[in-house]
PyMOL Python script that loads the backbone (N, CA, C, O; Angstrom):
from pymol import cmd

cmd.read_pdbstr("""\
ATOM      1  N   UNK A   1       0.841  -1.157   0.000  1.00  0.00           N
ATOM      2  CA  UNK A   1       0.000   0.000   0.000  1.00  0.00           C
ATOM      3  C   UNK A   1       0.898   1.236   0.000  1.00  0.00           C
ATOM      4  O   UNK A   1       1.845   1.315   0.783  1.00  0.00           O
ATOM      5  N   UNK A   2       0.610   2.190  -0.865  1.00  0.00           N
ATOM      6  CA  UNK A   2       1.385   3.417  -0.980  1.00  0.00           C
ATOM      7  C   UNK A   2       0.625   4.530  -0.281  1.00  0.00           C
ATOM      8  O   UNK A   2      -0.544   4.783  -0.575  1.00  0.00           O
ATOM      9  N   UNK A   3       1.301   5.189   0.643  1.00  0.00           N
ATOM     10  CA  UNK A   3       0.678   6.297   1.371  1.00  0.00           C
ATOM     11  C   UNK A   3       1.150   7.610   0.780  1.00  0.00           C
ATOM     12  O   UNK A   3       2.352   7.826   0.627  1.00  0.00           O
ATOM     13  N   UNK A   4       0.236   8.473   0.452  1.00  0.00           N
ATOM     14  CA  UNK A   4       0.587   9.788  -0.077  1.00  0.00           C
ATOM     15  C   UNK A   4      -0.033  10.850   0.811  1.00  0.00           C
ATOM     16  O   UNK A   4      -1.137  10.660   1.323  1.00  0.00           O
ATOM     17  N   UNK A   5       0.657  11.960   1.002  1.00  0.00           N
ATOM     18  CA  UNK A   5       0.085  13.016   1.837  1.00  0.00           C
ATOM     19  C   UNK A   5      -1.083  13.696   1.133  1.00  0.00           C
ATOM     20  O   UNK A   5      -1.078  13.865  -0.086  1.00  0.00           O
ATOM     21  N   UNK A   6      -2.061  14.074   1.903  1.00  0.00           N
ATOM     22  CA  UNK A   6      -3.230  14.747   1.342  1.00  0.00           C
ATOM     23  C   UNK A   6      -2.898  16.205   1.079  1.00  0.00           C
ATOM     24  O   UNK A   6      -2.250  16.859   1.896  1.00  0.00           O
ATOM     25  N   UNK A   7      -3.338  16.707  -0.050  1.00  0.00           N
ATOM     26  CA  UNK A   7      -3.117  18.102  -0.416  1.00  0.00           C
ATOM     27  C   UNK A   7      -4.435  18.834  -0.228  1.00  0.00           C
ATOM     28  O   UNK A   7      -5.436  18.501  -0.861  1.00  0.00           O
ATOM     29  N   UNK A   8      -4.428  19.838   0.652  1.00  0.00           N
ATOM     30  CA  UNK A   8      -5.673  20.532   0.958  1.00  0.00           C
ATOM     31  C   UNK A   8      -6.020  21.569  -0.095  1.00  0.00           C
ATOM     32  O   UNK A   8      -7.173  21.641  -0.519  1.00  0.00           O
ATOM     33  N   UNK A   9      -5.068  22.367  -0.527  1.00  0.00           N
ATOM     34  CA  UNK A   9      -5.359  23.365  -1.550  1.00  0.00           C
ATOM     35  C   UNK A   9      -4.153  23.483  -2.473  1.00  0.00           C
ATOM     36  O   UNK A   9      -3.025  23.159  -2.102  1.00  0.00           O
ATOM     37  N   UNK A  10      -4.419  23.948  -3.660  1.00  0.00           N
ATOM     38  CA  UNK A  10      -3.352  24.066  -4.646  1.00  0.00           C
ATOM     39  C   UNK A  10      -2.465  25.267  -4.366  1.00  0.00           C
ATOM     40  O   UNK A  10      -1.275  25.234  -4.678  1.00  0.00           O
ATOM     41  N   UNK A  11      -3.018  26.334  -3.783  1.00  0.00           N
ATOM     42  CA  UNK A  11      -2.253  27.546  -3.507  1.00  0.00           C
ATOM     43  C   UNK A  11      -1.732  27.528  -2.072  1.00  0.00           C
ATOM     44  O   UNK A  11      -2.484  27.240  -1.141  1.00  0.00           O
ATOM     45  N   UNK A  12      -0.448  27.834  -1.892  1.00  0.00           N
ATOM     46  CA  UNK A  12       0.074  27.890  -0.517  1.00  0.00           C
ATOM     47  C   UNK A  12      -0.496  29.099   0.218  1.00  0.00           C
ATOM     48  O   UNK A  12      -0.631  30.181  -0.354  1.00  0.00           O
ATOM     49  N   UNK A  13      -0.822  28.904   1.471  1.00  0.00           N
ATOM     50  CA  UNK A  13      -1.370  29.978   2.291  1.00  0.00           C
ATOM     51  C   UNK A  13      -0.219  30.756   2.931  1.00  0.00           C
ATOM     52  O   UNK A  13       0.732  30.145   3.419  1.00  0.00           O
ATOM     53  N   UNK A  14      -0.286  32.090   2.938  1.00  0.00           N
ATOM     54  CA  UNK A  14       0.785  32.874   3.575  1.00  0.00           C
ATOM     55  C   UNK A  14       0.757  32.697   5.091  1.00  0.00           C
ATOM     56  O   UNK A  14      -0.298  32.511   5.697  1.00  0.00           O
ATOM     57  N   UNK A  15       1.943  32.759   5.680  1.00  0.00           N
ATOM     58  CA  UNK A  15       2.042  32.657   7.134  1.00  0.00           C
ATOM     59  C   UNK A  15       1.550  33.954   7.755  1.00  0.00           C
ATOM     60  O   UNK A  15       1.987  35.038   7.368  1.00  0.00           O
ATOM     61  N   UNK A  16       0.674  33.850   8.680  1.00  0.00           N
ATOM     62  CA  UNK A  16       0.172  35.043   9.357  1.00  0.00           C
ATOM     63  C   UNK A  16       0.929  35.251  10.647  1.00  0.00           C
ATOM     64  O   UNK A  16       1.622  34.354  11.128  1.00  0.00           O
ATOM     65  N   UNK A  17       0.794  36.432  11.201  1.00  0.00           N
ATOM     66  CA  UNK A  17       1.461  36.740  12.461  1.00  0.00           C
ATOM     67  C   UNK A  17       0.946  35.839  13.574  1.00  0.00           C
ATOM     68  O   UNK A  17       1.715  35.407  14.433  1.00  0.00           O
ATOM     69  N   UNK A  18      -0.351  35.557  13.560  1.00  0.00           N
ATOM     70  CA  UNK A  18      -0.916  34.699  14.597  1.00  0.00           C
ATOM     71  C   UNK A  18      -0.308  33.308  14.549  1.00  0.00           C
ATOM     72  O   UNK A  18       0.005  32.722  15.585  1.00  0.00           O
ATOM     73  N   UNK A  19      -0.140  32.779  13.337  1.00  0.00           N
ATOM     74  CA  UNK A  19       0.440  31.451  13.196  1.00  0.00           C
ATOM     75  C   UNK A  19       1.891  31.443  13.663  1.00  0.00           C
ATOM     76  O   UNK A  19       2.315  30.531  14.374  1.00  0.00           O
ATOM     77  N   UNK A  20       2.651  32.460  13.260  1.00  0.00           N
ATOM     78  CA  UNK A  20       4.055  32.551  13.653  1.00  0.00           C
ATOM     79  C   UNK A  20       4.183  32.692  15.161  1.00  0.00           C
ATOM     80  O   UNK A  20       5.013  32.029  15.783  1.00  0.00           O
ATOM     81  N   UNK A  21       3.370  33.546  15.744  1.00  0.00           N
ATOM     82  CA  UNK A  21       3.399  33.731  17.193  1.00  0.00           C
ATOM     83  C   UNK A  21       3.022  32.445  17.905  1.00  0.00           C
ATOM     84  O   UNK A  21       3.645  32.068  18.897  1.00  0.00           O
ATOM     85  N   UNK A  22       2.002  31.773  17.393  1.00  0.00           N
ATOM     86  CA  UNK A  22       1.563  30.527  18.009  1.00  0.00           C
ATOM     87  C   UNK A  22       2.665  29.475  17.930  1.00  0.00           C
ATOM     88  O   UNK A  22       2.903  28.759  18.902  1.00  0.00           O
ATOM     89  N   UNK A  23       3.336  29.374  16.792  1.00  0.00           N
ATOM     90  CA  UNK A  23       4.405  28.390  16.643  1.00  0.00           C
ATOM     91  C   UNK A  23       5.581  28.705  17.554  1.00  0.00           C
ATOM     92  O   UNK A  23       6.194  27.794  18.111  1.00  0.00           O
ATOM     93  N   UNK A  24       5.904  29.998  17.713  1.00  0.00           N
ATOM     94  CA  UNK A  24       7.029  30.373  18.575  1.00  0.00           C
ATOM     95  C   UNK A  24       6.731  30.048  20.027  1.00  0.00           C
ATOM     96  O   UNK A  24       7.561  29.451  20.713  1.00  0.00           O
ATOM     97  N   UNK A  25       5.565  30.431  20.495  1.00  0.00           N
ATOM     98  CA  UNK A  25       5.249  30.240  21.906  1.00  0.00           C
ATOM     99  C   UNK A  25       4.835  28.812  22.230  1.00  0.00           C
ATOM    100  O   UNK A  25       4.883  28.412  23.394  1.00  0.00           O
ATOM    101  N   UNK A  26       4.435  28.045  21.244  1.00  0.00           N
ATOM    102  CA  UNK A  26       4.048  26.672  21.535  1.00  0.00           C
ATOM    103  C   UNK A  26       5.257  25.745  21.604  1.00  0.00           C
ATOM    104  O   UNK A  26       5.121  24.594  22.018  1.00  0.00           O
ATOM    105  N   UNK A  27       6.438  26.222  21.208  1.00  0.00           N
ATOM    106  CA  UNK A  27       7.616  25.362  21.265  1.00  0.00           C
ATOM    107  C   UNK A  27       8.153  25.215  22.682  1.00  0.00           C
ATOM    108  O   UNK A  27       8.904  24.281  22.962  1.00  0.00           O
ATOM    109  N   UNK A  28       7.778  26.123  23.582  1.00  0.00           N
ATOM    110  CA  UNK A  28       8.255  26.061  24.959  1.00  0.00           C
ATOM    111  C   UNK A  28       7.081  25.802  25.892  1.00  0.00           C
ATOM    112  O   UNK A  28       6.041  26.453  25.800  1.00  0.00           O
ATOM    113  N   UNK A  29       7.261  24.856  26.777  1.00  0.00           N
ATOM    114  CA  UNK A  29       6.204  24.579  27.746  1.00  0.00           C
ATOM    115  C   UNK A  29       6.294  25.580  28.896  1.00  0.00           C
ATOM    116  O   UNK A  29       7.276  26.310  29.024  1.00  0.00           O
ATOM    117  N   UNK A  30       5.276  25.600  29.711  1.00  0.00           N
ATOM    118  CA  UNK A  30       5.247  26.505  30.868  1.00  0.00           C
ATOM    119  C   UNK A  30       6.398  26.172  31.818  1.00  0.00           C
ATOM    120  O   UNK A  30       7.007  27.065  32.407  1.00  0.00           O
ATOM    121  N   UNK A  31       6.684  24.890  31.958  1.00  0.00           N
ATOM    122  CA  UNK A  31       7.781  24.458  32.830  1.00  0.00           C
ATOM    123  C   UNK A  31       9.122  24.980  32.331  1.00  0.00           C
ATOM    124  O   UNK A  31       9.931  25.480  33.113  1.00  0.00           O
ATOM    125  N   UNK A  32       9.354  24.861  31.033  1.00  0.00           N
ATOM    126  CA  UNK A  32      10.612  25.324  30.460  1.00  0.00           C
ATOM    127  C   UNK A  32      10.750  26.833  30.574  1.00  0.00           C
ATOM    128  O   UNK A  32      11.834  27.340  30.864  1.00  0.00           O
ATOM    129  N   UNK A  33       9.666  27.549  30.348  1.00  0.00           N
ATOM    130  CA  UNK A  33       9.706  29.003  30.433  1.00  0.00           C
ATOM    131  C   UNK A  33       9.987  29.457  31.853  1.00  0.00           C
ATOM    132  O   UNK A  33      10.817  30.340  32.069  1.00  0.00           O
ATOM    133  N   UNK A  34       9.302  28.859  32.829  1.00  0.00           N
ATOM    134  CA  UNK A  34       9.531  29.260  34.220  1.00  0.00           C
ATOM    135  C   UNK A  34      10.929  28.866  34.672  1.00  0.00           C
ATOM    136  O   UNK A  34      11.559  29.595  35.438  1.00  0.00           O
ATOM    137  N   UNK A  35      11.420  27.726  34.211  1.00  0.00           N
ATOM    138  CA  UNK A  35      12.780  27.309  34.550  1.00  0.00           C
ATOM    139  C   UNK A  35      13.806  28.272  33.962  1.00  0.00           C
ATOM    140  O   UNK A  35      14.785  28.618  34.624  1.00  0.00           O
ATOM    141  N   UNK A  36      13.585  28.705  32.722  1.00  0.00           N
ATOM    142  CA  UNK A  36      14.486  29.662  32.084  1.00  0.00           C
ATOM    143  C   UNK A  36      14.497  30.989  32.831  1.00  0.00           C
ATOM    144  O   UNK A  36      15.562  31.549  33.089  1.00  0.00           O
ATOM    145  N   UNK A  37      13.315  31.495  33.180  1.00  0.00           N
ATOM    146  CA  UNK A  37      13.240  32.773  33.890  1.00  0.00           C
ATOM    147  C   UNK A  37      13.878  32.680  35.273  1.00  0.00           C
ATOM    148  O   UNK A  37      14.530  33.625  35.719  1.00  0.00           O
ATOM    149  N   UNK A  38      13.697  31.554  35.953  1.00  0.00           N
ATOM    150  CA  UNK A  38      14.322  31.348  37.257  1.00  0.00           C
ATOM    151  C   UNK A  38      15.842  31.345  37.120  1.00  0.00           C
ATOM    152  O   UNK A  38      16.537  31.985  37.908  1.00  0.00           O
ATOM    153  N   UNK A  39      16.356  30.635  36.134  1.00  0.00           N
ATOM    154  CA  UNK A  39      17.803  30.581  35.910  1.00  0.00           C
ATOM    155  C   UNK A  39      18.349  31.953  35.532  1.00  0.00           C
ATOM    156  O   UNK A  39      19.430  32.334  35.983  1.00  0.00           O
ATOM    157  N   UNK A  40      17.618  32.695  34.714  1.00  0.00           N
ATOM    158  CA  UNK A  40      18.028  34.043  34.330  1.00  0.00           C
ATOM    159  C   UNK A  40      18.088  34.959  35.548  1.00  0.00           C
ATOM    160  O   UNK A  40      19.025  35.744  35.690  1.00  0.00           O
ATOM    161  N   UNK A  41      17.098  34.861  36.423  1.00  0.00           N
ATOM    162  CA  UNK A  41      17.052  35.679  37.636  1.00  0.00           C
ATOM    163  C   UNK A  41      18.220  35.348  38.566  1.00  0.00           C
ATOM    164  O   UNK A  41      18.872  36.255  39.083  1.00  0.00           O
ATOM    165  N   UNK A  42      18.485  34.076  38.779  1.00  0.00           N
ATOM    166  CA  UNK A  42      19.599  33.654  39.645  1.00  0.00           C
ATOM    167  C   UNK A  42      20.932  34.097  39.044  1.00  0.00           C
ATOM    168  O   UNK A  42      21.820  34.532  39.778  1.00  0.00           O
ATOM    169  N   UNK A  43      21.085  33.995  37.734  1.00  0.00           N
ATOM    170  CA  UNK A  43      22.325  34.420  37.077  1.00  0.00           C
ATOM    171  C   UNK A  43      22.537  35.920  37.201  1.00  0.00           C
ATOM    172  O   UNK A  43      23.666  36.372  37.391  1.00  0.00           O
ATOM    173  N   UNK A  44      21.465  36.696  37.096  1.00  0.00           N
ATOM    174  CA  UNK A  44      21.575  38.151  37.243  1.00  0.00           C
ATOM    175  C   UNK A  44      21.986  38.521  38.662  1.00  0.00           C
ATOM    176  O   UNK A  44      22.801  39.423  38.855  1.00  0.00           O
ATOM    177  N   UNK A  45      21.437  37.841  39.643  1.00  0.00           N
ATOM    178  CA  UNK A  45      21.823  38.101  41.036  1.00  0.00           C
ATOM    179  C   UNK A  45      23.288  37.732  41.256  1.00  0.00           C
ATOM    180  O   UNK A  45      24.029  38.485  41.887  1.00  0.00           O
ATOM    181  N   UNK A  46      23.708  36.582  40.740  1.00  0.00           N
ATOM    182  CA  UNK A  46      25.101  36.150  40.899  1.00  0.00           C
ATOM    183  C   UNK A  46      26.059  37.119  40.207  1.00  0.00           C
ATOM    184  O   UNK A  46      27.121  37.423  40.750  1.00  0.00           O
ATOM    185  N   UNK A  47      25.704  37.604  39.029  1.00  0.00           N
ATOM    186  CA  UNK A  47      26.557  38.558  38.316  1.00  0.00           C
ATOM    187  C   UNK A  47      26.662  39.871  39.072  1.00  0.00           C
ATOM    188  O   UNK A  47      27.735  40.471  39.122  1.00  0.00           O
ATOM    189  N   UNK A  48      25.566  40.324  39.660  1.00  0.00           N
ATOM    190  CA  UNK A  48      25.586  41.563  40.437  1.00  0.00           C
ATOM    191  C   UNK A  48      26.461  41.419  41.673  1.00  0.00           C
ATOM    192  O   UNK A  48      27.245  42.314  41.988  1.00  0.00           O
ATOM    193  N   UNK A  49      26.333  40.311  42.367  1.00  0.00           N
ATOM    194  CA  UNK A  49      27.160  40.070  43.558  1.00  0.00           C
ATOM    195  C   UNK A  49      28.635  40.000  43.171  1.00  0.00           C
ATOM    196  O   UNK A  49      29.483  40.581  43.848  1.00  0.00           O
ATOM    197  N   UNK A  50      28.941  39.297  42.092  1.00  0.00           N
ATOM    198  CA  UNK A  50      30.329  39.195  41.634  1.00  0.00           C
ATOM    199  C   UNK A  50      30.881  40.559  41.242  1.00  0.00           C
ATOM    200  O   UNK A  50      32.036  40.866  41.536  1.00  0.00           O
ATOM    201  N   UNK A  51      30.068  41.381  40.583  1.00  0.00           N
ATOM    202  CA  UNK A  51      30.495  42.726  40.194  1.00  0.00           C
ATOM    203  C   UNK A  51      30.818  43.566  41.425  1.00  0.00           C
ATOM    204  O   UNK A  51      31.845  44.244  41.465  1.00  0.00           O
ATOM    205  N   UNK A  52      29.948  43.521  42.425  1.00  0.00           N
ATOM    206  CA  UNK A  52      30.172  44.303  43.651  1.00  0.00           C
ATOM    207  C   UNK A  52      31.434  43.830  44.353  1.00  0.00           C
ATOM    208  O   UNK A  52      32.230  44.648  44.814  1.00  0.00           O
ATOM    209  N   UNK A  53      31.622  42.527  44.440  1.00  0.00           N
ATOM    210  CA  UNK A  53      32.817  41.996  45.106  1.00  0.00           C
ATOM    211  C   UNK A  53      34.077  42.414  44.358  1.00  0.00           C
ATOM    212  O   UNK A  53      35.046  42.863  44.969  1.00  0.00           O
ATOM    213  N   UNK A  54      34.064  42.267  43.044  1.00  0.00           N
ATOM    214  CA  UNK A  54      35.274  42.556  42.281  1.00  0.00           C
ATOM    215  C   UNK A  54      35.641  44.031  42.266  1.00  0.00           C
ATOM    216  O   UNK A  54      36.809  44.379  42.439  1.00  0.00           O
ATOM    217  N   UNK A  55      34.670  44.894  42.062  1.00  0.00           N
ATOM    218  CA  UNK A  55      35.023  46.286  41.815  1.00  0.00           C
ATOM    219  C   UNK A  55      34.897  47.201  43.030  1.00  0.00           C
ATOM    220  O   UNK A  55      35.600  48.210  43.096  1.00  0.00           O
ATOM    221  N   UNK A  56      34.050  46.896  43.972  1.00  0.00           N
ATOM    222  CA  UNK A  56      33.906  47.795  45.120  1.00  0.00           C
ATOM    223  C   UNK A  56      34.670  47.302  46.347  1.00  0.00           C
ATOM    224  O   UNK A  56      35.381  48.080  46.984  1.00  0.00           O
ATOM    225  N   UNK A  57      34.531  46.029  46.683  1.00  0.00           N
ATOM    226  CA  UNK A  57      35.251  45.518  47.852  1.00  0.00           C
ATOM    227  C   UNK A  57      36.756  45.443  47.602  1.00  0.00           C
ATOM    228  O   UNK A  57      37.550  45.805  48.470  1.00  0.00           O
ATOM    229  N   UNK A  58      37.147  44.976  46.420  1.00  0.00           N
ATOM    230  CA  UNK A  58      38.580  44.917  46.129  1.00  0.00           C
ATOM    231  C   UNK A  58      39.202  46.306  46.076  1.00  0.00           C
ATOM    232  O   UNK A  58      40.347  46.492  46.489  1.00  0.00           O
ATOM    233  N   UNK A  59      38.452  47.279  45.570  1.00  0.00           N
ATOM    234  CA  UNK A  59      38.978  48.647  45.514  1.00  0.00           C
ATOM    235  C   UNK A  59      39.268  49.170  46.921  1.00  0.00           C
ATOM    236  O   UNK A  59      40.311  49.780  47.158  1.00  0.00           O
ATOM    237  N   UNK A  60      38.344  48.930  47.851  1.00  0.00           N
ATOM    238  CA  UNK A  60      38.586  49.410  49.220  1.00  0.00           C
ATOM    239  C   UNK A  60      39.749  48.667  49.873  1.00  0.00           C
ATOM    240  O   UNK A  60      40.515  49.261  50.632  1.00  0.00           O
ATOM    241  N   UNK A  61      39.883  47.387  49.587  1.00  0.00           N
ATOM    242  CA  UNK A  61      41.014  46.616  50.132  1.00  0.00           C
ATOM    243  C   UNK A  61      42.329  47.122  49.544  1.00  0.00           C
ATOM    244  O   UNK A  61      43.304  47.297  50.275  1.00  0.00           O
ATOM    245  N   UNK A  62      42.368  47.358  48.237  1.00  0.00           N
ATOM    246  CA  UNK A  62      43.596  47.837  47.603  1.00  0.00           C
ATOM    247  C   UNK A  62      43.972  49.236  48.083  1.00  0.00           C
ATOM    248  O   UNK A  62      45.156  49.546  48.211  1.00  0.00           O
ATOM    249  N   UNK A  63      42.988  50.075  48.348  1.00  0.00           N
ATOM    250  CA  UNK A  63      43.296  51.413  48.875  1.00  0.00           C
ATOM    251  C   UNK A  63      43.857  51.323  50.286  1.00  0.00           C
ATOM    252  O   UNK A  63      44.752  52.083  50.657  1.00  0.00           O
ATOM    253  N   UNK A  64      43.333  50.401  51.062  1.00  0.00           N
ATOM    254  CA  UNK A  64      43.844  50.222  52.418  1.00  0.00           C
ATOM    255  C   UNK A  64      45.286  49.724  52.385  1.00  0.00           C
ATOM    256  O   UNK A  64      46.104  50.134  53.208  1.00  0.00           O
ATOM    257  N   UNK A  65      45.597  48.844  51.437  1.00  0.00           N
ATOM    258  CA  UNK A  65      46.952  48.318  51.310  1.00  0.00           C
ATOM    259  C   UNK A  65      47.870  49.280  50.563  1.00  0.00           C
ATOM    260  O   UNK A  65      49.085  49.088  50.537  1.00  0.00           O
ATOM    261  N   UNK A  66      47.293  50.308  49.959  1.00  0.00           N
ATOM    262  CA  UNK A  66      48.032  51.313  49.195  1.00  0.00           C
ATOM    263  C   UNK A  66      48.837  50.689  48.057  1.00  0.00           C
ATOM    264  O   UNK A  66      50.012  51.003  47.868  1.00  0.00           O
ATOM    265  N   UNK A  67      48.201  49.820  47.320  1.00  0.00           N
ATOM    266  CA  UNK A  67      48.844  49.218  46.148  1.00  0.00           C
ATOM    267  C   UNK A  67      48.287  49.888  44.898  1.00  0.00           C
ATOM    268  O   UNK A  67      47.172  49.603  44.463  1.00  0.00           O
ATOM    269  N   UNK A  68      49.088  50.782  44.335  1.00  0.00           N
ATOM    270  CA  UNK A  68      48.640  51.565  43.187  1.00  0.00           C
ATOM    271  C   UNK A  68      48.476  50.712  41.931  1.00  0.00           C
ATOM    272  O   UNK A  68      47.556  50.929  41.143  1.00  0.00           O
ATOM    273  N   UNK A  69      49.363  49.752  41.751  1.00  0.00           N
ATOM    274  CA  UNK A  69      49.281  48.919  40.545  1.00  0.00           C
ATOM    275  C   UNK A  69      47.975  48.129  40.523  1.00  0.00           C
ATOM    276  O   UNK A  69      47.338  48.000  39.478  1.00  0.00           O
ATOM    277  N   UNK A  70      47.587  47.611  41.662  1.00  0.00           N
ATOM    278  CA  UNK A  70      46.337  46.849  41.731  1.00  0.00           C
ATOM    279  C   UNK A  70      45.136  47.748  41.464  1.00  0.00           C
ATOM    280  O   UNK A  70      44.181  47.326  40.811  1.00  0.00           O
ATOM    281  N   UNK A  71      45.173  48.986  41.964  1.00  0.00           N
ATOM    282  CA  UNK A  71      44.075  49.927  41.710  1.00  0.00           C
ATOM    283  C   UNK A  71      43.975  50.283  40.230  1.00  0.00           C
ATOM    284  O   UNK A  71      42.876  50.396  39.686  1.00  0.00           O
ATOM    285  N   UNK A  72      45.113  50.457  39.589  1.00  0.00           N
ATOM    286  CA  UNK A  72      45.109  50.767  38.156  1.00  0.00           C
ATOM    287  C   UNK A  72      44.549  49.588  37.365  1.00  0.00           C
ATOM    288  O   UNK A  72      43.729  49.775  36.467  1.00  0.00           O
ATOM    289  N   UNK A  73      44.985  48.392  37.694  1.00  0.00           N
ATOM    290  CA  UNK A  73      44.490  47.196  37.002  1.00  0.00           C
ATOM    291  C   UNK A  73      42.987  47.046  37.205  1.00  0.00           C
ATOM    292  O   UNK A  73      42.260  46.719  36.267  1.00  0.00           O
ATOM    293  N   UNK A  74      42.526  47.282  38.416  1.00  0.00           N
ATOM    294  CA  UNK A  74      41.098  47.183  38.707  1.00  0.00           C
ATOM    295  C   UNK A  74      40.297  48.238  37.945  1.00  0.00           C
ATOM    296  O   UNK A  74      39.214  47.945  37.436  1.00  0.00           O
ATOM    297  N   UNK A  75      40.816  49.448  37.865  1.00  0.00           N
ATOM    298  CA  UNK A  75      40.120  50.511  37.131  1.00  0.00           C
ATOM    299  C   UNK A  75      40.060  50.212  35.637  1.00  0.00           C
ATOM    300  O   UNK A  75      39.030  50.426  34.997  1.00  0.00           O
ATOM    301  N   UNK A  76      41.161  49.718  35.087  1.00  0.00           N
ATOM    302  CA  UNK A  76      41.175  49.356  33.671  1.00  0.00           C
ATOM    303  C   UNK A  76      40.212  48.194  33.417  1.00  0.00           C
ATOM    304  O   UNK A  76      39.519  48.176  32.400  1.00  0.00           O
ATOM    305  N   UNK A  77      40.167  47.239  34.324  1.00  0.00           N
ATOM    306  CA  UNK A  77      39.235  46.119  34.178  1.00  0.00           C
ATOM    307  C   UNK A  77      37.798  46.600  34.182  1.00  0.00           C
ATOM    308  O   UNK A  77      36.969  46.115  33.412  1.00  0.00           O
ATOM    309  N   UNK A  78      37.505  47.556  35.054  1.00  0.00           N
ATOM    310  CA  UNK A  78      36.144  48.078  35.124  1.00  0.00           C
ATOM    311  C   UNK A  78      35.795  48.840  33.844  1.00  0.00           C
ATOM    312  O   UNK A  78      34.675  48.729  33.345  1.00  0.00           O
ATOM    313  N   UNK A  79      36.737  49.607  33.316  1.00  0.00           N
ATOM    314  CA  UNK A  79      36.490  50.315  32.059  1.00  0.00           C
ATOM    315  C   UNK A  79      36.259  49.339  30.908  1.00  0.00           C
ATOM    316  O   UNK A  79      35.368  49.541  30.083  1.00  0.00           O
ATOM    317  N   UNK A  80      37.066  48.282  30.858  1.00  0.00           N
ATOM    318  CA  UNK A  80      36.885  47.276  29.811  1.00  0.00           C
ATOM    319  C   UNK A  80      35.556  46.556  29.961  1.00  0.00           C
ATOM    320  O   UNK A  80      34.905  46.239  28.966  1.00  0.00           O
ATOM    321  N   UNK A  81      35.148  46.296  31.200  1.00  0.00           N
ATOM    322  CA  UNK A  81      33.859  45.647  31.451  1.00  0.00           C
ATOM    323  C   UNK A  81      32.722  46.505  30.913  1.00  0.00           C
ATOM    324  O   UNK A  81      31.836  46.002  30.223  1.00  0.00           O
ATOM    325  N   UNK A  82      32.743  47.796  31.225  1.00  0.00           N
ATOM    326  CA  UNK A  82      31.670  48.684  30.774  1.00  0.00           C
ATOM    327  C   UNK A  82      31.709  48.880  29.267  1.00  0.00           C
ATOM    328  O   UNK A  82      30.663  49.026  28.633  1.00  0.00           O
ATOM    329  N   UNK A  83      32.906  48.884  28.686  1.00  0.00           N
ATOM    330  CA  UNK A  83      33.008  49.013  27.230  1.00  0.00           C
ATOM    331  C   UNK A  83      32.407  47.787  26.546  1.00  0.00           C
ATOM    332  O   UNK A  83      31.661  47.920  25.576  1.00  0.00           O
ATOM    333  N   UNK A  84      32.727  46.600  27.046  1.00  0.00           N
ATOM    334  CA  UNK A  84      32.181  45.370  26.459  1.00  0.00           C
ATOM    335  C   UNK A  84      30.679  45.276  26.679  1.00  0.00           C
ATOM    336  O   UNK A  84      29.948  44.844  25.788  1.00  0.00           O
ATOM    337  N   UNK A  85      30.214  45.675  27.856  1.00  0.00           N
ATOM    338  CA  UNK A  85      28.777  45.614  28.145  1.00  0.00           C
ATOM    339  C   UNK A  85      27.997  46.581  27.267  1.00  0.00           C
ATOM    340  O   UNK A  85      26.885  46.271  26.841  1.00  0.00           O
ATOM    341  N   UNK A  86      28.571  47.751  26.993  1.00  0.00           N
ATOM    342  CA  UNK A  86      27.853  48.718  26.158  1.00  0.00           C
ATOM    343  C   UNK A  86      27.895  48.335  24.684  1.00  0.00           C
ATOM    344  O   UNK A  86      26.982  48.683  23.936  1.00  0.00           O
ATOM    345  N   UNK A  87      28.930  47.629  24.252  1.00  0.00           N
ATOM    346  CA  UNK A  87      28.996  47.234  22.847  1.00  0.00           C
ATOM    347  C   UNK A  87      28.066  46.065  22.549  1.00  0.00           C
ATOM    348  O   UNK A  87      27.631  45.899  21.410  1.00  0.00           O
ATOM    349  N   UNK A  88      27.756  45.255  23.555  1.00  0.00           N
ATOM    350  CA  UNK A  88      26.824  44.142  23.369  1.00  0.00           C
ATOM    351  C   UNK A  88      25.404  44.657  23.274  1.00  0.00           C
ATOM    352  O   UNK A  88      24.613  44.172  22.464  1.00  0.00           O
ATOM    353  N   UNK A  89      25.078  45.639  24.100  1.00  0.00           N
ATOM    354  CA  UNK A  89      23.697  46.169  24.117  1.00  0.00           C
ATOM    355  C   UNK A  89      23.458  47.073  22.989  1.00  0.00           C
ATOM    356  O   UNK A  89      22.358  47.606  22.847  1.00  0.00           O
TER     357      UNK A  89
END
""", "prot")
cmd.dss("prot")
cmd.show_as("cartoon", "prot")
cmd.util.cbc("prot")
cmd.orient("prot")
């Protein structure tokens, strides 16, 4: 027995915005979406904590130790961080 796909109409139907939106949002389940948002939120908190530790706490420690080279390196790192962050956005 030969199986052939059924052809509904001879003319192809254009994709509508509703169909595209439905296909995009139907590819992810509610569980996957909530898991993604939870992971994104935790990552943002971790990045913020790491940023504060690296640039504010280390700066105060380096000033207390009076190490100019470390302060310069930290300042250059912060400038490079902001340059890279602004070029991505």
